[in-house]
BAKOL-101399 format. One record per residue (C-alpha): residue number from 1; residue in three letters; x, y, z. Coordinates in pm, 1 decimal, padded with zeros to 6 digits. Example, Ala and Ser with C-alpha at 12.3 -4.5 7.8 and 13.67 -1.06 7.14 Angstrom:
BEGIN
{1; "ALA"; {01230.0; -00450.0; 00780.0}};
{2; "SER"; {01367.0; -00106.0; 00714.0}};
//
This chain:
BEGIN
{1; "MET"; {01059.6; -00254.9; -00381.3}};
{2; "SER"; {00757.7; -00076.2; -00518.0}};
{3; "LYS"; {00770.3; 00280.6; -00644.4}};
{4; "TYR"; {00427.0; 00357.1; -00499.6}};
{5; "GLU"; {00405.2; 00579.2; -00195.2}};
{6; "ALA"; {00307.8; 00395.0; 00122.0}};
{7; "ILE"; {00184.5; 00582.8; 00426.5}};
{8; "ILE"; {00260.6; 00392.0; 00746.4}};
{9; "TYR"; {00117.1; 00486.1; 01084.0}};
{10; "TRP"; {00037.8; 00331.3; 01421.3}};
{11; "SER"; {-00328.1; 00247.4; 01480.7}};
{12; "LYS"; {-00416.7; 00252.5; 01847.4}};
{13; "ASP"; {-00752.9; 00088.0; 01770.7}};
{14; "ASP"; {-00591.1; -00201.4; 01581.7}};
{15; "GLN"; {-00274.8; -00212.8; 01794.9}};
{16; "ALA"; {-00075.8; -00247.5; 01472.4}};
{17; "PHE"; {00107.5; -00045.3; 01212.8}};
{18; "ILE"; {-00108.9; 00024.8; 00907.5}};
{19; "ALA"; {00040.0; 00077.5; 00560.5}};
{20; "GLU"; {-00183.4; 00239.9; 00298.6}};
{21; "VAL"; {-00109.0; 00301.4; -00070.3}};
{22; "PRO"; {-00315.5; 00606.3; -00173.0}};
{23; "GLU"; {-00260.6; 00557.3; -00547.5}};
{24; "LEU"; {-00407.5; 00204.0; -00543.3}};
{25; "ALA"; {-00765.3; 00211.7; -00416.7}};
{26; "GLY"; {-00816.7; -00018.4; -00118.7}};
{27; "CYS"; {-00452.7; -00127.0; -00109.3}};
{28; "ALA"; {-00344.9; -00156.2; 00254.8}};
{29; "ALA"; {-00178.8; -00395.2; 00496.5}};
{30; "ASP"; {-00085.5; -00411.7; 00862.1}};
{31; "GLY"; {00191.9; -00550.2; 01078.7}};
{32; "ALA"; {00310.3; -00575.6; 01436.3}};
{33; "THR"; {00615.0; -00364.2; 01344.9}};
{34; "TYR"; {00681.5; -00085.6; 01096.5}};
{35; "GLN"; {00904.3; -00318.6; 00893.9}};
{36; "GLU"; {00640.6; -00594.4; 00892.0}};
{37; "ALA"; {00370.9; -00353.2; 00771.8}};
{38; "LEU"; {00602.9; -00235.0; 00492.6}};
{39; "ALA"; {00687.1; -00592.3; 00386.6}};
{40; "ASN"; {00319.5; -00687.9; 00394.3}};
{41; "VAL"; {00210.7; -00389.6; 00186.0}};
{42; "GLU"; {00476.0; -00472.9; -00076.1}};
{43; "THR"; {00311.3; -00815.2; -00110.6}};
{44; "VAL"; {-00034.3; -00659.4; -00128.9}};
{45; "ILE"; {00082.4; -00412.5; -00397.9}};
{46; "ARG"; {00203.9; -00701.6; -00615.8}};
{47; "LYS"; {-00126.7; -00885.9; -00565.3}};
{48; "TRP"; {-00329.1; -00567.2; -00633.0}};
{49; "ILE"; {-00146.3; -00516.1; -00963.5}};
{50; "ALA"; {-00179.9; -00883.9; -01063.2}};
{51; "THR"; {-00553.5; -00876.8; -00992.2}};
{52; "ALA"; {-00599.6; -00552.0; -01186.2}};
{53; "LYS"; {-00418.7; -00707.4; -01485.3}};
{54; "GLU"; {-00635.2; -01022.1; -01468.4}};
{55; "LEU"; {-00950.5; -00809.4; -01463.8}};
{56; "GLY"; {-00830.0; -00576.1; -01739.4}};
{57; "ARG"; {-00841.2; -00273.7; -01511.4}};
{58; "PRO"; {-00605.9; 00023.0; -01543.2}};
{59; "ILE"; {-00299.7; 00033.3; -01321.5}};
{60; "PRO"; {-00195.7; 00383.1; -01214.4}};
{61; "GLU"; {00164.6; 00483.8; -01277.5}};
{62; "PRO"; {00354.5; 00550.7; -00953.5}};
{63; "LYS"; {00369.0; 00925.0; -00891.5}};
{64; "GLY"; {00611.4; 00915.2; -00600.8}};
{65; "ARG"; {00553.4; 01138.4; -00305.3}};
{66; "LEU"; {00210.9; 01299.1; -00297.7}};
{67; "ALA"; {00186.3; 01668.1; -00214.9}};
{68; "PHE"; {-00113.0; 01812.0; -00035.2}};
{69; "ALA"; {-00205.7; 02178.7; -00040.8}};
//
């Protein structure tokens, strides 16, 4: 399991759960269930990191839970 924070919420417009990873720009997935969205975003995180490595782009270190003021 990834150490990146994933925010999962229900999207009424999409009729699906959406999982977003704020620390990895554009990294998101969806699923019919909460568990499916989480599993899908784990796959997308691995692919995001692999692509960043291939392109020589920096990969942010996981910060854990984000805090907003």
